[in-house]
N, C-alpha and C positions, 0 to 999 in steps of 0.2 A: 119692207124696204126701209133703209135708215132715214129716208126723207119723208116718211109717212108717220103721222102721229097716231098712237094707239092709247087707249085707256090704260092707266098705270095699274098693274096687278098689286093686290093687297100685301103680298109677302115679300116684296122687294124693299130692302133697306140699304141705302147708299152711304149712310153715316150712322153715328151712334144715336143721334136724336130720333132717327126713323126706326130704330130697333124696338123701342118701347111700344109704339102703336101696333107693329106687326105681331109681336109676341102676345100682347094683351088681347088682340083680336082672336088669335088662334085659341088662347085659353078660354075666352068668352064662348066660343063656338064648340067647346068640348074637347080640345086636344089634351091628351094625357102626357104627351111628349112634345117638345119643341125640337125640330130638326134644323141644324145649321149647315150650310154648305161652306165648310172651311176651306175647301180647295175646289178646283175644277174636277171634272169627272172623265170617264172613259167612253161611255156609251153616247157620245154626242160629238159632232164634228167641230165644235167651236171653242170649247174651253180647254184649258191646259191643266192637267192633274198636278203639275209641279207648282202651280201658282196658288199662293194663299189668297183667298177671295174675301175673307172677312178679317178685320183687325182684332187683336186681343181685346181692345176696348169694346168693340161691337159685341163680341161673343161673351165677354164678361157681363155686359149689360143684359143680354138675353138670359144668362144663367141667374143673375141676381133677381130678375123679375119672375122667372119661372120657379125658382126655388122658394121664393116668398109665397107663391101660390101653391106650394107643395106639388109642383110638377117637375119632371126631369128633362134633361137636355142631352140630345145625341148630336154628334158632329160627323157628317160625311167628310172624311179626311183621307186623301190618297198620298199626296206629297209630304215630304218630311217637315217643311216649314209649317204647313197647315196643321199637322198632327201636334207639333210642339205648341203652337199658338192656342189650339183648342184645349190642350191639357193645361196650359198656363191659365186659361180662362175658367177652368174648373168644371168642364162638362162632365156628365155622368158616364158617357160611353163614347168611344171612337168606333165608327163604322168603317170597315175595310182596313185602315192602317197599313196599306200595302207597301209603303216605303218607310216604315218605322225604323228609326236608327237607335243607337245606344242612348243618346241623350233623351229622346222621346220615351223610350221604354223605361228608363230610370225614373223619369218624371211621372209617368203613368203609375208605376209601381208605388212611388212615394205618396201619391195623392189618391191611390185606390181607384183609379179610373178603369172601367171595364173596356174590353176589346171584343168586338163582334167581327171576326176576320173575313167571313164570306169567301173562303178560299175557292170553293167550287164554282162560285159565280164567275170568277175570272178565268178559271181553267175551262169551264164549259163555254165561255164567251169566245175563246179562240178556236173552238171546235165547230161552233155553229155560226157560219158566216152569212147565211141567208138572212135577208131583212136588215142587214147592217150596212152602213155606208163604209167605203174603203178607208176613210180616215179613222173611224172608230175601231175598225179591225186592226189597223196598224198600232193604234194607241194601246189596245188590249195586249198585243204581242209585246210591245215595248215595256209595259209596266209589269208584266207577269214575271220577268226575271228577278224582280225585287221581292216577290212574295215570300218565297221560302226563307231567305235570310232574315226578313222582318219577323216572320212567325217564329223562327228559332230564337230570336231575341225576346219575343213575348214570353216564350216558355222559360227561357233562362231567367227572366225577371219575375217569373211566377205571377204574371198578370191574370186578373180574373177574366175568364173567357166564357162568353155565352154563344150558343148556336144561333146562327142567323143566315138569311138567304136574301139575295137581291136578284132573283131570277123567277122564271115561271114556276108555279106550285108543283107541277108534275116532276120537276127535277130537284126539288128542295132537299130530298133525302140524300142527294149526292154529297152533301156537306159532311156526312158521317165519315165516309171513306177519305175525303180530302183532309179532314182534321187528323185522322190516324196516320195517313201518309206524311202529313206535316210534322209528326212527332208526338202527338198526344196519345195516351193509352186509350184503348176502347172504353174502359170505365170512365175516365175523365171526359171522354167525348159524350157518352150517355148522360153524364152529369151536366155537361154544358147545355144539353138540350132539355133538361128537366129541372133539377133543383137549382142550378145556376141561373138558367133563364128566368125562373120564377123569382129568384132573389134580385136580379137586375130590374125586373119589372115591379118590384115591391109587392109581390103577390104570394110570398112564401107561406102565408097563413092559410091560403086557400088551394093552391095548386103546386105541382112540382114533384110531389112524392105521394106514395100510396099509404095514407095514414087515416085513422078514424077522424072524422070531422072535416076532411078535405073533399073537394069535388071528386067524384068517381070517374075521372077521365083516364082510361086505360087502353093501351094498345098491346097486342101480342104479335110476335113475329115468328116466322118459320126458321128456327135455328137459334144458336147461342151467339149473341152479338159480342160477348166477351172473347169468344174464340174466333169469330169472323164478323167484323163490324158490318159487312155487306148484308148480313141478315136483316138489318134495319130497312133494307130496300124491299123487303117482302112481308108487308103487313098483312096478317090474315084475320085480324079481329080488332074492332074498335068499339069501345063502350063510352058513351057520353053520359 
């Protein structure tokens, strides 16, 4: 209740000065990435995905501290203003980018910022309404109409795209089909999940492709994903 005092959580920063302690704390305790909430979200009844929740100065401070420690920064950004602000701050990747516009796409292209579009997460979210409150369901429906135009802009501007998910693990493979339906080729989609993902994570020397000297992490699927990307939903072999 708003009239009841609670202990302040460590990762809340209401101004630029509070960004430093929050980011340094996460780095101290082992974070490889700092995640910023540049906008409100969908899967909650309180925030507004159109609203920019952190200033450019706040996000720039987080980026400066994280990069100095050789860590990377991602920004949850749904609404257009938050996407642009996060890009101006120099984050390494934008998560979702659901309302990306021409200005934001051009800025991300110019600065080499990655996009992790999580298309299937939003598509699946409007299909599965159990365990969701009515407000979140309506928010999911409202934002979904922006997804395809935004993704088309990402492809037009040749943004670097990595495969990502924001849903339960058992439906994570649905992103393959969503990316292809969105306009990516099957080959580019496979690369987003392998060599591109490794590149974004800074792990290209160890994973992402099948080469001598890299970890032997291999999956086999039943079918040719270049002919039908849905073959990626039928994994028959895993080697670690």
